[in-house]
C-alpha positions in Angstrom: -6.4 21.7 -17.3 -7.8 18.4 -17.6 -3.8 17.3 -16.8 -3.8 19.6 -14.3 -6.5 18.9 -12.5 -5.2 15.0 -12.5 -1.6 15.7 -11.4 -3.5 17.4 -8.2 -5.6 14.4 -7.5 -2.5 12.1 -7.9 -0.8 14.5 -5.9 -3.6 15.1 -3.0 -3.3 11.1 -2.9 0.1 10.5 -2.2 0.1 13.1 0.2 -2.8 11.3 2.5 -1.1 7.7 1.6 2.1 9.2 3.0 0.2 11.3 6.1 -1.3 7.9 6.7 2.1 5.5 7.1 3.3 8.0 9.4 0.0 8.6 11.4 -0.5 4.7 11.3 3.4 4.2 12.3 3.1 1.9 9.3 6.7 2.5 8.4 6.7 -1.5 6.5 4.8 -0.6 4.4 6.9 1.7 2.6 9.2 -0.7 0.6 5.9 -2.4 -1.2 4.5 0.8 -2.0 8.2 1.8 -3.5 8.1 -1.4 -4.8 4.4 -1.0 -6.3 4.8 2.3 -7.7 8.0 1.3 -8.9 7.1 -1.4 -11.3 3.9 0.8 -12.0 6.0 3.4 -13.9 7.9 0.9 -15.4 4.9 -0.5 -17.6 3.7 3.0 -18.3 7.2 3.9 -19.7 7.7 1.0 -21.4 4.0 0.8 -22.9 4.7 1.7 -25.9 8.4 0.4 -26.4 9.9 -2.6 -27.6 10.7 -4.0 -24.1 7.2 -4.0 -23.2 6.1 -7.4 -24.5 9.0 -8.8 -22.3 8.3 -6.8 -19.7 4.4 -8.5 -19.9 5.9 -11.5 -20.1 7.7 -11.6 -17.1 4.7 -10.7 -14.9 
């Protein structure tokens, strides 16, 4: 049940962010946010792998 609630909160936050970008016409923020999300996903999925120390040393 907690995972479902966290997923809804996350999707609500993403929806608000997309609404803010489209309302303010700040389309230049989209690639920045995409790159940050990509780095966050990379860190999340490689957390327990052998490649994690190499990724952490880059940043």
